[in-house]
N, C-alpha and C positions, 0 to 999 in steps of 0.2 A: 554610355555611363548613365545609370539610373539609381534612384534611391531605393533601398531595400524594401521589399513588399510590406514587411511588418511596420516599418517606419511610415511608409505611405499610408497605410491603413490608420495608424494613430493620428497623423496629420489631417487626414480626411475626416475622421469621426470627431476629433476633438476641436479642430480649428476650422474645418470646412474647406481646407486647401486641397486642390486636385491637380493632377498633371495637366500641363498645357501643350497643345499641339505645336509643332515646330513653327509653322507659318504664323500662327497667332502670337507666339513668343517673339519672333523676329519683328513682326509689325509693332508689337508693344514696345520693343526695344528702341526702334527708330522714333516712335512717338515720344517716348520718355526722354530721349536725347534732345528732341526738338523743344521740350518744355523748358530747358535751361535751368532746371532746379538742382540744388545741391544734393538732395536725396529724393528718390522716387521709388515707391514700392508698387509692384505689379502683383495683384492677388487674383487668383483664378479659382473659382469653385462656388461654394454655397454662400451667397452674399449675406443672408441674415446671420448665419453663424460667424462669418468673417467679421461682420459689424460688431457682434457681441463679444466674441472671444479674443479678437486681435485689436480691433479699434475701440472697443468699449462703448459702442454706440447702441442704444436700445433699438430693438427690432422695429419698433413703430416709427422711429425717427427717419424721415425720408430725406434728410439733408444730404446724406451721402450720395443719394441717387442724383441729386441736382449737380453734384460736383464730378459726375462721371465724365471721362474724357470723350472726345468726339467719336463718332461711330467709326469702327474699324472694318476692314474687309471681312466678309462673312467667313465663319469658321465651318468646318465640316459638320454636316447635319448629325444630330443625335435624335434617337427616337423619343417620342413623347416629351419633348422639351417644352417648358412653359416659360412665359415671360414672368418677370418679377411680380407684376400686378396679378397675373393669373394664378401664380403659385400661392401668393398670400391669400387671395380670395378662396382658392381651393382648401387651403389649410383652415381658414375660418369656417368653411362649410363642414369640413370633416370634424372640427371641434364641436360644432353645433350638433351634428348627427350623433357623435359619441355621447354628448351630454343628454340628448333626448333618450337614447337607448339606455344609458346608465340610470337616468331618472325612472324610466319605465320599469326596470328590474328592481332597483333598490327602493323605489317609492319616495325618493327625495325630490324636492322641487328643483326645477332647473336652475332657479336663481341661487340655490344653496350649493351648487356644484362648482368647485374650483378645479380647473383642469390641471393645475400645478400642485394640488394637494395630494399627498400619498393616499392610495386607495384604502390602506389600512385605517385611515382616519374615519372612513365611512363604515367601518365594521364589515368590510367585504370578506365573506367566507368563501370556502371552496365551492359551496352550493351556488352562491351568487355568481362566482366565476364560471361555473358550468353553464348557468342560464345565459350569461353574457356571451360565452363562447358559441352556444347554439345559435344565437341570433347573428353573431358576426360571421358564422360559416356561410350564410347566404351570399353576402357580397364578397367574402374572402374565403374561398373553399379550402385553403390550406391552413387556416387559422388554428392555432393550438392554445389550449388552456395555459400552457407553460409560459406564454408571452406575458401574462399578468404578473408573473414573478420576475420576469426579465425587465419589464418596463412598468414601474410601480405607480406611474401617474398617467392620467388620460392624455396629457400633452406628450409625454414620452412615447406612449403607445401610438398616438396619432403620427408623430414623426416617423416612427417605424413603418407604419402603413403607407405613408406617403413615399417613403424611400423604396419599399419592397414591392408594393402593389399600386403603382401610379395609375394605371389604366382602370383597375378595379375601383380606385378612389373616385375617379372621374365618373364612372358609371353609377357609383353609389349615390353621388350628389346630383345625378341627372345631367352632367355636362358631357360634351363630346370631346374626343381627342383634339388637342390643339395642333393645328397644322404647322409645318416647319416654317412657313413664311412669317408666322407670328413670333418666331423665336427671336430672342434678343441677341443681336450680334455685338457682343461686348466682351472685353477681356474678362470682366467679372461676370461670368455666365452662370445663370441659375437654371438648373435642369433637374427633373425628376426622371431618372432612367433606370433601366434594369441593371443589376449589379454587373460589373465588368468581370472578365476572366480573372480568376484568382480571388474573387470576393464571393463568399458563400451566399447562395440564394436565400433570401429571407432575413439576412442581417442588414442592419441599417447602413445605407450608403451615406446618408447625412446624419448629423448628430442630433442630440435631443437633450433636454434639460437634465434628465436623470442620467448622467454619464456613467458608463461602465468603468469601474476601476481597473478591470482587466485590460482595458485599452491604454492604460497608463504605463504598461510594461511591455515595450517593444521587444520582439524576439531578436536578440543580438546573436544570431547563429554564427558559429565558426565554420569554416570550410570543412566539408565532410571528410576530406582526405588528409586533414592536417595531423601532425603528430599527436595532438591532444585527443584524438578520437577515442582512445580506449579509456582514458581516465587520468592522464598525467597532468592534472592541474591542481592547484592548492585546495580547491573546493571538494575534490573527489574523496569519498570515504569508502574504504574497503571493508567488506563483510568477510571476516576471517574465521568465524565460528558460528554454528547454528545448532539449535536443538528445539524440538517441539513435539507435542502430542495433540491429536485431533480426534474427533469421533471415529471410532472403529479403526484407529491408526495409533499404535503405541509409539511409532517413530516416523521419521520422514520417508523412509523407504516404503512403508505401508501406505503412507499418505499419498505418495506418488502413484502407487498402483491404483488407488481409488480414483484419483484425478484422471488418470488415463482412461479408466473404464466409464467415466461419467456417472458414477454410482451415487445414489442418494443415501445418506446415513441417517435420515430422519425416521424416528420411531415414536411410538407412544412413550410417555414419561415412564421410565423404569420404576419398578416398585422399590428399588434400593434408594430412591429419592423420597417419594411419598406416594400414597395411594391417590391418584388423580381423580378417582371417582368421587371422593369426598368433597372435592373443591370444584367440580366441573358442572357446567350447564351448556348444552349445545347451542342455545340461543344467546346471541350477543347481548341483547337488551336485558334479558333475564339474568344473565351472568353478572353484568355490571350492577344491576339493581340489588342482587342478593350478595354482593361482595364475593363473587366466585370468578373463575376464569372460563373462557369459552374455547380455550385451546388445550389439547391434550398431547400436542406434538412437540418434538424437539430433536436435536442432534446432541448426544451426550457422550462424555468421556467414560470409558470403562475404568473400574478401579480408581475412581476419583478420590476415595478416602485412603488409598494406600500410600505409605510413607515409610522411610527408614530412619526412625528417630535416633537410634543408637549411633548411626554414622555421624549425625550432627550433634552428638553429645546431649540429646534430650531424653527425658524420661517419657515413656509412652503416655502417661497421664498428661504431662505438659503438652505433648504433641496433639493430643485429642482436643485440647481447648484452643488450638490455633486454627484459624480458618484454612480449610484445605487449599484455597486459592494461594495463600501465602506459602504453604508447604510445597505445592507443585512448582511454583515459580522458583523457589530456592533450589530444588533438585535440577530443574532445567537450566538454571544459571550455572550450576556446577558442571553439568554435561556440556553446555555450550563453551565454557572456558576450556574444558579438556579437549573438546573437538577442535578448538583453535590451537591446541598444542601448548597450553599454559596450565599451571596449577597455582593455588594460592601461595605455596611455599617457594615456588620458583620465581615469583615476581621480585624484581629488585626493589629496594626501598623507594627509589625515585619513581618507578612505574606504579608501585602500589599507591603512592600519594596522588598520582595523576590518572587514576582509573575510577570512573564514575559508574553509578547504577541508576538506570531510568526505567520505570515500570508503569504500565497502564492498568488500571482496575476501576470498575464502576459498580459492581454488584455487591450488595450486602445480603443478609438473610440468615447467616450462621448464628448470629446473636439471638435470634428468636428462640433457639433451643434452650435459652436460660429459663423460659417458662416451664419446660418439661423437666429440666434438671436444675432446680434452684441451688443444689449443693455444688454445682460446677459453674464455671464462668466461660462458656464458649464466646469468643469475641472475634471481630474483624477490625483490623487496624490497617488502613490504607498506608500509613507512614511505614509500618513495620514490613510491608510487602518488600520494600527495597532496603530499608534499614537493616533488616535481618540478614539479607544477602551480604551487605557491606560488612556486617559483623562476622559472619561465619567464614567469608572468603578473605577477611582482613583487608578490605579495600577502603582507601581513605579519601577518595575523591567525593564529589557531590553524590548524594543519595536522594533522588528526587522521584516522587510519585506523581502521576498524572491521572486526573479524572475529567475527561471531556466527553464522556459517554462513548459512543461508537468509534470516535476517532482517537481514543486514548493511546492505543499502541503506536500509531503512526506519529502522533504528537510526541510521544516519549522518544521515538527513534529520531525525530527531527531535533529535539533538544539535545540528544546525545551527539548528533552530528555537529550541531552548533558548538557544543562544548569542545569538540576537537578542532573544528574549523577556526575558532577564535583563539586557538593556542592555549586554552585554559587547561587542557588535558591531553593525554596521549592514547588512552584506550577507554572503551565504555562497553558496558553490557546494557542492552535495551530490549524491551519486549512488552508483553501483556498477557493477562490471564482472565478467564471468565468461566464461572460455574454458577449453576442455578441450584441452590442448596435448600430452599424452603418454598412452599407453595405461595407465600406472600409475594415472591418475585413475579410469578405468573399473574397473580391477582392484580398487582399494580400495573403491569403491562396491559392487561385486559381493560382495566378501568380507563386507561389513557388511549384505548383503541389503537395500540401500536402493533400488536401481533396479529397474525393471520389465524383463521380458524381452519386452515387447510393443512393437510399432511405434506404438501409440496411447497417449497420455496419458489414463488412464481416470478422470479427476476425476469424482466423484459417481457412479461406475459400479460395477456388480456385478463382482466378480472382480478388481478392481484390486489390484495387488500391488507397488507401488512407483512411483517417478517416472521419467519419461523426461528425461534431461539436456537442458538448453537453454543457449543462450549469449545474451549481450547486453551492451550498455553504454549507460548513460544518465546525464544530468546535468541538474539544475535550478539556477536562480539564485533566491535568496530575499531578501526584504526585509520589514520590518514593513509591514503593510498601509497604515496611515495615512501612513507615510513614502513608500511607493511612489506613493500618490496625490499627495502634495506634490511629488514629483520628476518627475511626468509619465511614469511608467513604464507600459508595457503590462502588463496582468495577465491571465494565463491562468486562474488559479483561486486559491482561498484555502484555506490549511490552518487550519482552525478549532481543531483539537486534536490532540495527539499524546501518546503514552505508551509506555513500555518497562518491562518487568519480567522476572523470571526465575521458573521453575517451583519453584525450591527442590528439595527432595528428592522424587523420584518413583520409579517402578519402575526407571528407568534414566535416564541423562542425555538420551537421545534420545526418551524417552516424554513426550508432551504431557500437560499438566494442564489440563483444561477449566476448572477453578476459577480458575487464574491467567490463563488466556486471557480468561475473562470479566472478570476484575479489570482487565486492561490496557485492554480495550474501555471498561469503565465509567470508568476514569480519564481516557481521552481525551474521552469524552462530558462528564464533569464539567468538565474544563478548558475545553471549548468553550462550556459553558453552554447547549447546545442541547437541546431536547425530543427524545428518541429517536424519537418518532413522525414527526419531520420528515426522518429519514434514509430515502431512497427506494431506494438501491441499495447492495449490499455486494459488494465485490470480495474473494472468499475466497482464502485461501492454498492451497486444495485442489489437491493435485498428483498424486493418483492412488493414494494408499494408503488402502484401504478403511477401516481402523481409524482412521487419523489424520484423514482427512476427516470421519468421523463425530464424532470428538471435537471438532473445530473447530466443526461445526454445533451440537453440544450446548452449547458455550460461547456461541455466538451466541444460541441459544435462551434461555439463562439471562438474558441482558441484554435482548434485544428481545422475548422471549415475553410479558412482562408488558404490552406495549403493542400487542398484535395486535388487540384488540377495537376495532371501529369504524373500521378502516382496511383497505386492501388488504394483501396479503402483501408482505413486503419482497422486492424483486427481488434475486437473487443470481447470481453467475457467477464464472468463473475463466478467466484467460488461458492457463493451462497447456496445455490441449488444442491450442492454436494454436502456441505457441512453446516448449513444453516448460517444464521447471523450471530457470530460470537461476540458481538458488542465490543467490549474493551480489548478483546484478543483478535477481533476480525482483521485488523491491519496486519497482524503476524500471519494469519491464515493466508491472506492475499500475498504478502511478500514471500512467504515460503513457497507458495505455488509458482510465483514468478522466478524465484531462484532455481527451483527444480526444472522449470521449463527452459531456462537459459542453459543449465548444465546439460540437459538432454536434447537441447535444440528442437524442442517439440512443443506445440501448442495443444492444450487439452480441451475437451468439449465442455460447453456450457449447455445444460439441458433446459430447453424451453418446454414446459409441461403442456401437453395436448397439441403441440404444433407439429403437424406431419408434413407441411410444405414450407418453403422458405419464408412465407409471410403469414401463414395461418396462425391465428391466436396470438400474434405479437401484440404488445402494448400499442393500442391505436394512437397514443400520443407521441410515439416514436416512429417517425416515417423513415425507416431504414433505407427505403428505396431512394429517398431524396437526400439523405444525410451521408456523410463520408465514412460511415462505420459499417463493418460487416461482422455480425455476430459469429464468433467461433463456435461451431456446433459439432465438430468432429475432431478426432485425433489427426494431427497433420504436422509435417515438418515445419519448423519455424524458419522460414526463408530469410536469408540475409539480404537486406536492401542494398540497392545501388542507387545513389542519389548524385546527380550531376556527374555521372561517370565514375564515382568513387564508391567502393564497397564500404559499408559502415557496420560497426558492431550491432548486434541485436540489442534493442533498447525498449523499455516499457515504462509507461506511466501508471502509477497506482494512486487511486483516489479514495479518500476516506471522509465520511461526512458524519458529524456528531449531532444528535438531537439537541445538544447544548448550543449549537450554532457555530461550533468550531470545525473548520475544514482543514484538511491536510493533503499534501500531494508529494509523492516521491518520484524521481526519475532514476531508474535502475538500469544498468547496462552490463553486458557480459565483459569479461576481462580477457586479455590475451592469454593463450595457452602457455603454461609455464612448465618447465621440467618438474616432474614429481607431482603435478597437480593437473591431471588430464580433465578436460571438459567432459561432462556427461557421466562422471563417476557416481554410482549410487551412494546413498548416505546411510550411516548409522544402522547397522544390523545388530544393535547391542541389546535389544530387548525381545522378550517373547521366545527365547530359545530354550525350551524346557528339556529337550533331548537333542543330543548331537548325533547326527547321522554319519556313520563311517563312510568315507568316500574312497573311491578308487583313485589312487594318486599316480603320478608319473606321466603317462602319455596324455592324459586328459588335461593337464595343466600346461598350456602353451608357454607360459612364462617361467616354467621351472628350469631355468638356465643356470649353469655353473657360474659362480661369481665369487668375489672375495667374501669371506664369512663376515657376518655381522652378529651383534649381540642383542637378542630380543628379550625384553624384560616385562613381566607382568606381576602385579602384586594386588592383594586384597586384604580386607580386615581379618578374614579367616579362610580356611580351606574350602568351605562350602561356597563362599563368594568367588574364590579363585576358580573353582570348577565351573561355575556359571560363566565366568569371564572367558575361560578356555573354550567353552561351548560356542560362545559368540564368535570367537576367532575361527573355529572349525567351520562355522557356517559362513563366515566372511570370505575366507581365502578362495574357495572354489568358484566364487562368483566373479572373480577377477582373472582375466587372461594373463596379466602380468603385473606384478607388484614391484614397486620401487623399494626393494628390500632395505637398502642402506638408509634411505630417508624415513622409511617406516620405523626402523630400529631407532634412529635418532629421535623421532617424535615420541616414541614410548619411553626413551631414556629421560628426555628433558621435559616432556609434556604430560606426565602422569605422576600423581602423588605416590611416594614410596610408602608402602604399608607392610605390616608384619609378615604376612604369608606371601612368599616370593617364589617365582619360577623364572629361570633364565635358560635360553636356548641359543647355542652358537651354530649358525649355518649360513650358507650363501645361496641356498636353493629354496624356492617356493614350495616344491613338492616335499622336500625334506622337512621344512618347517611344519607343514600340515601333518606329516607322519609323526613327528615328535610330539605334537600337541595331542593327537589322538592316542598315542601310546601312553603318554603321561596320564591322560584322563582315565584310562583303564587300570594302570598299574601303580601310579604315584611313586615311581622309582626314578632314581638318578641313573643317567647313562653317561657315555663319554661326552655327549653334546648337550645334555639336558640336566639342569641342576634345580633342586627344589628343597626348600626349608621354611619352617616357621621361625623367622628371625627373632632371636631373643637377646642378641648382644646389645644393641642400642639403636634407637630410632630418634634420639633427641640431639644428634650431632656430636655426641661424645665418643662414638665408636671410631675405629680406625678408618681413615680415608685412604682408599687404594689409589695410588698414583704410579707405583713402580712395578706393578704386575707385568710380567713379560708378554703375556698373550691374553686373548679374550677369555679363554677357559679359566685362567686364574682370577680374572676380574669377575667372571660370572659366579664362581664358587665363593669368592669373598663377599660379593654383594648379597647373595641369598642368605648368608649367615649373619647379616645385619650391618655390614660395613657400607660406607658410602663410597661412591665412585665419582671422580671429577669428569662428568660426561663431556663437558665442553672441551676439556683438554684432550679427550679421546678423539675428537673430530677437528683438532686444531689444524689449520692450513687447508681444510677442505670446505667446499661450499655446500652447505646443507640447507634444506627447506623443511618446514613442518608440513606434514601430510594431514589434510582434513578428511572427515568422513570415516575415521577409524572407530571401532567399537569403544565406547566409554564405560565408565565404572558401572557394574550391575548392582544397583541398590537392592537391599533386602526388603521386599514389600511386605508390609503388615498393616492390617486394618487399624486406622486411628480415627475412631468415632466416639462420641460421648458414651462412656460406660462400656465400650466394647471389650476392654481388657478384664472386665469383671463378669461375674455371673456365668450364664450358660456357655458363653464363648471364651471362657478363660483359657481353655486348652489351646486356643490359637495364638496365645501370647508367646513371645520368644524371649528367653532369658540369656541365651548364649551371647557373649560379647561379640559384637559385629564391627 
């Protein structure tokens, strides 16, 4: 019987307590019995820390030493063990050496340096850290600059060096290794030794004054094979719907193809945004001095200004004055809700009241066009990003916007999860959006030296000097896992844990703190109740800053490094080299990548620019060879782990770091395969289908099997949109070997808004469904199994409700003429599930930009009711 490894680590680092050998324990037991005291405590480990943390005795107080029990039989020898006196003397010498070195670099007098004072108090910059690192590399060859962020005082750094490099410390101060004969044979043994198995090299074996908050959260892992392994605990949140757009990807299916190819979507700033030549200078210093930008690169959304205002009952002019970020987010929320199999009108009053909207946004710039068009009022309202969604979808739960810069999307998702976990709500929409709409956004990023001047996002790479801006918009729909199962919802993945924190005071507001980053990861793991060894992939926030990327990996090592033994390396990657850093939407780009990877059971490559060998041109501050992470650089199957003899679901950690100081982490896992919701199913073929390709049907469709007929219904605002909808389905069907026709029909009936222009098809065969759709697209005629009409009877609920029709054909004919059907009654007594990933409504894209509906482009306006 042993204490769990995570608990042992916390006891060791916070209180100095270490495991005791059996013989020493037995000897201590008999001696304690001989003392005839009512209470006796036997403490084994780091005596100075035990004095301070448990006994409350100052380190310099030697009284405890005088009270030590008589000598006990010698314990097994440990390498490089020091007596108490020797260790305290070595510590004082290292303190002195550190103060001398620090004074030499910073020009402070030695008498002015307090080893317990935070380094930021001395104005320590990254340049000073670099100089200190160069000098410390001589005695400590593996020393990394990131350690100054992990241990923010000289005393904390000294304790780390003593714990991790004891022999190097002895050599640095000119002492020789202490012989084993000089070792103190005492139950309270003080030793400076190499980390034991299970403890990562380079992490402190003993504590320090500046304690890691991450160490305060032990990993209370559950057995890997227990029934809760998939997500059956009250904290698990199901992702039941998703939609998104990313650079060069109008939907998630296109996004997946880009991810698989390891393609970079970074280009020059398109002329549709602004003429970058007017605002650009290739030299950083000159660009900043002249109020220009030194970057002309980014990853941008196509058709960023396209919107369907009439669908949302807006005039084109009103839509033009709304920030495109708000418009895109609104459309993706509609599509995500439809993807989940729900519509605004289908929500019960109780569910509507308990459905919240949470969105992340951080970029402004649209309002600057006021100067160019004083007769108009283009504006950005962060509040209306989510409030407008709540209004148009008639959702009455919280409507909360989040701006924590780059971590905004994950923080919004965490808040949505907490809303459900705490029982305050039943469903939530959450996501983020990011667009660069004005050159001022690039100028500001250049002034703060945050972006790179390179056309490549250099995540994990040598010489990386900032991020490449990227754009995106994404939304997910969330429910409690058990509730989603009861409701028959399709489930993409499960959020097992989430956490958010802030760095507190660091060197600057934008300086990451690996201690707090480690803490937020540990909090998410603790909430999930999962064994950290069962996490097989980590989607890093790494965005191309050499220093910040290294600090993030240092934080991950603090958490996962203790669990590297006996398992393969943790796979790690970043989506940023593909789509840039989408700031407030970056968390959605990361999460969407992980969800797609889980569905396809495939890990996609992270491109390291210029690296042709496993280690060439890697960030020198990230020693991949020594750390327990392997960069995923090729397309490969996502293997399912077996831990302690139990197969575990595929699980991933997702990290997001905001320049605001806010850190976030999600633990996401695959879900058990369910009828009607196969893993690996492609998503959303609902956009970009301009022409439908006639297909050869019949033998090519493996799933075209005879079955009981079902009623398939599609509707749109007008016949043009219905045609586009049908084209999407004609593209969708041949890509599936077999479709669950009954549940697809059910999803279309209850999970799509009923609109005036309607098409209904009765069939039980996949090939026949495709034939009917292709035939209708050409002829627009009714047949025995296909019914079409532009409903005029009623869509306000006053029309006839069909309940007594004897067969599906009668129901189909009645429905297309404007009557409503009690769809739930149609499926009474049958177990139905909503199918995700089906085509969603095809919005009518039209350009909505200041003044576009007037003047030379007026012919592009649309007046037809949509």
